[in-house]
C-alpha positions as CSV (number, residue, x, y, z in Angstrom):
1,X,70.0,-32.0,114.1
2,X,72.6,-29.3,114.9
3,X,71.2,-26.1,113.3
4,X,74.7,-26.6,110.3
5,X,73.3,-29.6,109.3
6,X,69.7,-27.7,108.7
7,X,70.8,-25.1,106.5
8,X,72.9,-27.5,104.5
9,X,70.1,-29.5,103.8
10,X,67.5,-26.3,102.6
11,X,70.8,-25.1,100.4
12,X,70.9,-28.5,99.2
13,X,67.2,-28.7,98.3
14,X,67.3,-25.1,96.7
15,X,69.9,-26.8,94.3
16,X,67.6,-29.6,93.2
17,X,64.8,-27.0,92.6
18,X,66.7,-25.1,90.2
19,X,68.3,-28.2,88.1
20,X,65.2,-29.8,88.0
21,X,62.2,-27.6,88.6
22,X,60.8,-25.1,86.4
23,X,57.8,-22.6,86.9
24,X,54.3,-24.0,86.7
25,X,52.2,-22.4,84.2
26,X,48.5,-22.3,83.4
27,X,47.5,-24.1,81.0
28,X,45.0,-22.4,78.6
29,X,41.4,-22.8,78.4
30,X,40.4,-25.5,75.7
31,X,36.6,-26.2,74.5
32,X,38.0,-30.0,73.3
33,X,35.1,-31.1,75.2
34,X,36.9,-35.2,74.1
35,X,39.7,-33.3,75.8
36,X,40.9,-36.3,79.0
37,X,41.3,-34.2,81.0
38,X,38.1,-33.3,81.5
39,X,36.6,-35.8,83.6
40,X,33.5,-33.5,84.9
41,X,30.4,-33.9,83.8
42,X,29.2,-30.5,84.6
43,X,32.5,-28.9,83.4
44,X,31.9,-30.3,79.6
45,X,28.4,-29.4,79.7
46,X,29.6,-25.7,80.6
47,X,32.5,-26.5,77.5
48,X,29.4,-27.3,75.2
49,X,27.5,-23.8,76.5
50,X,30.7,-21.9,75.6
51,X,31.2,-24.1,72.3
52,X,27.5,-22.9,71.2
53,X,28.0,-19.6,72.1
54,X,31.0,-19.2,70.0
55,X,28.7,-20.2,66.9
56,X,26.1,-18.5,67.6
57,X,28.5,-15.7,67.9
58,X,29.7,-16.8,64.5
59,X,26.4,-17.4,62.5
60,X,25.1,-14.2,63.4
61,X,28.5,-12.9,62.3
62,X,28.1,-14.3,58.5
63,X,24.1,-13.5,58.8
64,X,25.1,-9.7,59.0
65,X,27.8,-9.5,56.2
66,X,25.3,-11.9,54.1
67,X,22.8,-8.8,55.0
68,X,25.1,-6.4,54.1
69,X,25.4,-7.8,50.9
70,X,22.1,-7.8,49.9
71,X,21.4,-4.6,51.0
72,X,23.9,-2.7,48.9
73,X,22.7,-5.2,45.9
74,X,19.2,-3.6,47.1
75,X,20.3,-0.4,47.1
76,X,22.5,-1.1,43.7
77,X,19.3,-2.1,42.3
78,X,16.9,0.2,42.8
79,X,19.9,3.4,41.8
80,X,19.7,1.4,38.2
81,X,15.8,0.8,38.9
82,X,15.8,4.7,39.3
83,X,17.9,5.2,36.1
84,X,16.3,3.0,33.6
85,X,12.6,4.9,34.7
86,X,14.5,8.1,34.2
87,X,15.3,7.1,30.9
88,X,12.0,5.4,29.6
89,X,10.3,8.5,31.5
90,X,12.8,10.9,28.6
91,X,12.4,8.1,26.0
92,X,8.6,8.0,26.2
93,X,8.7,11.9,26.4
94,X,10.4,12.0,22.8
95,X,8.4,9.5,21.0
96,X,5.2,11.4,22.1
97,X,6.3,14.6,21.3
98,X,7.6,13.3,17.9
99,X,4.3,11.8,17.4
100,X,2.3,14.7,18.3
101,X,4.9,16.9,16.1
102,X,4.0,14.3,13.0
103,X,0.1,15.0,13.9
104,X,0.0,18.3,13.8
105,X,2.2,18.4,10.3
106,X,-0.4,15.6,8.6
107,X,-3.3,17.6,10.3
108,X,-1.5,20.7,8.8
109,X,-1.1,19.2,5.4
110,X,-4.8,17.8,5.3
111,X,-5.7,21.1,5.8
112,X,-4.0,23.2,3.0
113,X,-5.0,20.5,0.8
114,X,-7.3,22.4,-1.8
115,X,-10.5,20.8,-2.0
116,X,-12.0,20.5,-4.9
117,X,-15.4,22.7,-5.1
118,X,-18.2,21.4,-7.3
119,X,-19.0,24.4,-9.2
120,X,-22.6,25.4,-10.0
121,X,-21.5,27.5,-13.5
122,X,-21.7,24.3,-15.7
123,X,-25.4,24.4,-16.7
124,X,-25.3,22.7,-20.1
125,X,-23.1,19.8,-21.6
126,X,-19.6,20.4,-22.7
127,X,-19.2,21.9,-26.1
128,X,-16.9,20.0,-29.1
129,X,-13.5,21.1,-29.1
130,X,-13.1,22.6,-32.6
131,X,-9.3,22.7,-31.8
132,X,-8.6,19.7,-31.7
133,X,-7.8,18.4,-35.1
134,X,-5.8,15.3,-35.8
135,X,-5.4,12.7,-33.0
136,X,-2.9,9.9,-32.5
137,X,-3.7,7.3,-29.9
138,X,-1.4,4.1,-28.6
139,X,-3.3,1.9,-26.4
140,X,-3.6,-1.6,-24.6
141,X,-7.0,-3.1,-25.8
142,X,-8.7,-6.4,-24.6
143,X,-12.2,-7.2,-25.5
144,X,-14.6,-9.9,-24.3
145,X,-16.9,-11.3,-26.3
146,X,-19.4,-14.2,-24.7
147,X,-16.8,-16.2,-22.9
148,X,-14.0,-15.3,-25.6
149,X,-11.2,-13.1,-23.8
150,X,-8.6,-11.4,-26.1
151,X,-5.8,-8.3,-25.4
152,X,-3.3,-7.1,-27.2
153,X,-2.2,-3.3,-28.1
154,X,-4.0,-0.9,-30.8
155,X,-2.8,2.3,-32.8
156,X,-5.5,4.9,-33.6
157,X,-5.4,7.7,-35.8
158,X,-8.2,10.3,-36.4
159,X,-8.4,12.7,-39.0
160,X,-10.6,15.2,-37.8
161,X,-13.7,14.4,-38.7
162,X,-12.7,13.2,-42.3
163,X,-10.8,9.7,-41.5
164,X,-9.7,7.1,-39.2
165,X,-6.9,4.2,-39.0
166,X,-7.1,1.4,-36.4
167,X,-4.3,-1.2,-36.5
168,X,-4.5,-3.8,-33.6
169,X,-1.8,-6.8,-33.0
170,X,-1.8,-9.4,-30.3
171,X,0.4,-10.9,-28.3
172,X,4.6,-10.9,-29.8
173,X,2.9,-7.7,-32.5
174,X,1.1,-10.6,-34.6
175,X,-1.2,-8.5,-36.8
176,X,-4.8,-8.9,-35.7
177,X,-6.6,-6.8,-37.8
178,X,-6.7,-3.1,-40.1
179,X,-9.5,-0.7,-40.6
180,X,-9.8,2.0,-42.3
181,X,-12.7,4.5,-42.8
182,X,-14.0,7.5,-43.9
183,X,-17.5,9.1,-44.1
184,X,-18.1,7.5,-47.1
185,X,-16.8,4.4,-47.1
186,X,-14.6,1.6,-44.9
187,X,-12.5,-1.7,-45.5
188,X,-11.4,-3.6,-42.9
189,X,-8.6,-6.8,-43.6
190,X,-9.4,-9.5,-41.0
191,X,-6.0,-11.3,-40.7
192,X,-6.8,-13.7,-38.5
193,X,-9.5,-15.3,-40.8
194,X,-7.5,-13.7,-43.8
195,X,-10.3,-11.8,-45.1
196,X,-11.8,-8.0,-46.3
197,X,-14.7,-6.7,-45.8
198,X,-15.7,-3.3,-47.0
199,X,-18.7,-1.2,-47.4
200,X,-20.6,2.2,-46.1
201,X,-19.6,2.9,-42.6
202,X,-22.7,2.0,-40.6
203,X,-23.3,1.4,-37.4
204,X,-25.0,-2.4,-38.5
205,X,-22.1,-3.0,-41.1
206,X,-19.2,-1.8,-38.8
207,X,-20.8,-4.1,-36.3
208,X,-20.6,-7.3,-38.5
209,X,-17.0,-6.5,-39.7
210,X,-15.5,-5.4,-36.3
211,X,-17.7,-5.7,-34.0
212,X,-17.9,-2.5,-33.4
213,X,-22.1,-1.2,-33.4
214,X,-21.4,2.5,-34.1
215,X,-21.5,4.3,-37.0
216,X,-18.1,6.0,-38.4
217,X,-18.8,9.7,-36.9
218,X,-20.2,8.2,-34.1
219,X,-16.8,6.3,-33.1
220,X,-14.8,9.8,-34.2
221,X,-16.8,11.7,-31.8
222,X,-16.7,9.0,-28.4
223,X,-12.8,8.5,-29.1
224,X,-12.1,12.4,-29.1
225,X,-14.4,12.4,-25.5
226,X,-17.8,13.9,-26.9
227,X,-21.3,13.2,-27.1
228,X,-22.2,11.9,-30.9
229,X,-25.2,14.1,-31.3
230,X,-25.0,18.0,-30.7
231,X,-24.5,19.1,-27.1
232,X,-27.4,22.0,-27.7
233,X,-29.9,18.6,-28.2
234,X,-29.3,17.9,-24.6
235,X,-31.3,19.3,-21.6
236,X,-30.6,19.3,-17.6
237,X,-32.0,15.8,-16.2
238,X,-33.6,17.7,-13.0
239,X,-34.4,14.1,-11.7
240,X,-31.0,12.8,-11.3
241,X,-29.9,13.7,-7.4
242,X,-26.5,12.5,-7.3
243,X,-23.8,14.1,-6.1
244,X,-21.2,12.9,-9.2
245,X,-22.3,15.2,-11.9
246,X,-24.7,16.2,-13.9
247,X,-26.6,14.0,-16.2
248,X,-28.2,15.4,-19.7
249,X,-30.3,13.6,-21.8
250,X,-31.2,13.9,-25.3
251,X,-34.6,12.2,-26.8
252,X,-34.5,13.4,-30.0
253,X,-33.7,10.4,-31.8
254,X,-37.0,8.3,-33.1
255,X,-35.1,5.1,-32.1
256,X,-33.0,5.7,-28.6
257,X,-32.3,8.4,-26.0
258,X,-28.8,9.1,-24.8
259,X,-27.8,10.1,-21.5
260,X,-24.5,12.2,-20.8
261,X,-23.1,12.3,-17.1
262,X,-20.6,14.7,-16.9
263,X,-18.3,16.0,-13.9
264,X,-20.0,18.5,-11.5
265,X,-16.0,19.8,-11.1
266,X,-14.8,20.1,-14.8
267,X,-17.4,19.5,-17.0
268,X,-15.8,16.8,-18.6
269,X,-17.7,13.3,-20.0
270,X,-17.5,10.8,-18.0
271,X,-20.3,8.4,-19.1
272,X,-22.5,8.3,-22.2
273,X,-25.3,5.6,-22.5
274,X,-27.6,4.6,-24.8
275,X,-31.3,2.8,-24.6
276,X,-33.6,1.9,-26.8
277,X,-36.9,3.7,-26.7
278,X,-38.6,0.0,-24.8
279,X,-35.5,0.8,-22.3
280,X,-33.1,-1.9,-23.3
281,X,-29.2,-0.5,-22.8
282,X,-27.3,-0.9,-26.0
283,X,-24.3,1.1,-25.1
284,X,-22.7,2.2,-22.2
285,X,-19.4,4.4,-21.8
286,X,-17.2,5.1,-18.6
287,X,-14.8,7.3,-19.1
288,X,-12.1,7.5,-16.3
289,X,-8.9,9.5,-15.0
290,X,-8.9,12.3,-17.8
291,X,-5.1,14.1,-18.6
292,X,-4.2,17.3,-19.7
293,X,-2.3,16.2,-22.6
294,X,-1.4,20.3,-24.5
295,X,-3.9,21.9,-23.3
296,X,-6.6,19.3,-24.2
297,X,-8.4,17.1,-21.5
298,X,-8.6,13.2,-22.3
299,X,-9.1,10.3,-20.6
300,X,-6.9,7.6,-20.1
301,X,-9.4,4.7,-19.6
302,X,-12.5,4.1,-22.3
303,X,-14.7,1.3,-21.2
304,X,-17.1,0.3,-23.9
305,X,-20.0,-2.1,-22.8
306,X,-22.4,-3.8,-25.5
307,X,-24.9,-5.6,-23.8
308,X,-27.1,-6.4,-26.9
309,X,-24.1,-8.7,-28.3
310,X,-22.7,-9.2,-25.4
311,X,-19.3,-7.1,-25.8
312,X,-16.9,-5.4,-24.0
313,X,-13.8,-3.4,-25.0
314,X,-11.7,-1.6,-22.6
315,X,-8.7,1.1,-23.8
316,X,-6.4,2.0,-21.8
317,X,-4.1,5.1,-23.4
318,X,-0.6,5.2,-23.2
319,X,0.2,8.0,-25.4
320,X,-2.2,10.7,-27.3
321,X,0.0,12.8,-30.1
322,X,-2.1,16.2,-30.9
323,X,-2.4,17.7,-33.9
324,X,0.0,16.0,-36.1
325,X,0.3,16.3,-39.7
326,X,0.5,13.5,-41.6
327,X,3.2,13.0,-45.0
328,X,0.7,9.8,-46.2
329,X,-3.3,8.7,-46.7
330,X,-4.7,6.8,-43.7
331,X,-5.9,3.9,-46.2
332,X,-3.5,1.3,-46.2
333,X,-2.9,-1.7,-49.5
334,X,-4.8,-4.5,-49.1
335,X,-2.6,-7.8,-49.6
336,X,-2.9,-9.6,-52.9
337,X,-5.2,-13.0,-53.2
338,X,-7.6,-12.6,-50.6
339,X,-11.1,-12.8,-51.4
340,X,-13.5,-9.2,-50.3
341,X,-16.7,-9.1,-48.9
342,X,-19.2,-6.6,-49.8
343,X,-20.8,-5.5,-47.0
344,X,-24.2,-3.7,-47.4
């Protein structure tokens, strides 16, 4: 072959390469283990190891992100807990301070309230009050006779030691009875039984008429919160050692002995008892809750107990009126057509 032919052959080969051939590039590396181009077992093994490394790297990355988020959440919770701790500590401090302040106020109030001191100046019973002339009493009344219990209201008028009137009404202002008495005469209208009783106002007669085993003078004195007998007749009972008051005793009566208990703080009569010489109790009267009415000390509650006849009478005073003038007589007119019973 001549030299010209060789050159022509080389030129033709270059032209063919330009027309049909492209520059071969290296295929990108793939990790598909099912690639049919990968036939070598070792190569597949290497591909699997690379894939595991990539997955492990991704897992580690995800775990790191999750750890970071958890750490951030924990930091936020820690900040919130610190703020709550400060708030609760502040709240507890304020509550403690307020409680302590209130305690100091209460302690101060208790310490500044003047304590009622027991007086040693009372060595004899309280005298009768001569300045107390007339006395109007409005009260609720309840009575118990054996097992029979009644209640209502009453109005009492005491005209010094001269006379008295008593009007008792039941529920709905239904009249129950009326009593008038002076030193020599009494009349009682029993509206419930529609009868009239009259006679001399002794304890026995008033007991039969109105279930009040007290004489006219005794009834008035006790309603005035005074002893029936002269205070000068009472002597101090040294055997009485209780701190609630001073006990005085009167043994001048041949039938009974009187006991009068006076408050150690204000010398008000707080209990009066009468016992027979045999020691049997026949009258027990308790005075409670004294109030100052126009300068006079009078009890708000009077509880009469007559064990001998199994009778108890409670008076709850609603109102006192002191030293009022009377425009009419206390004695009431009797209804006509009702039989009058003489009590002697």
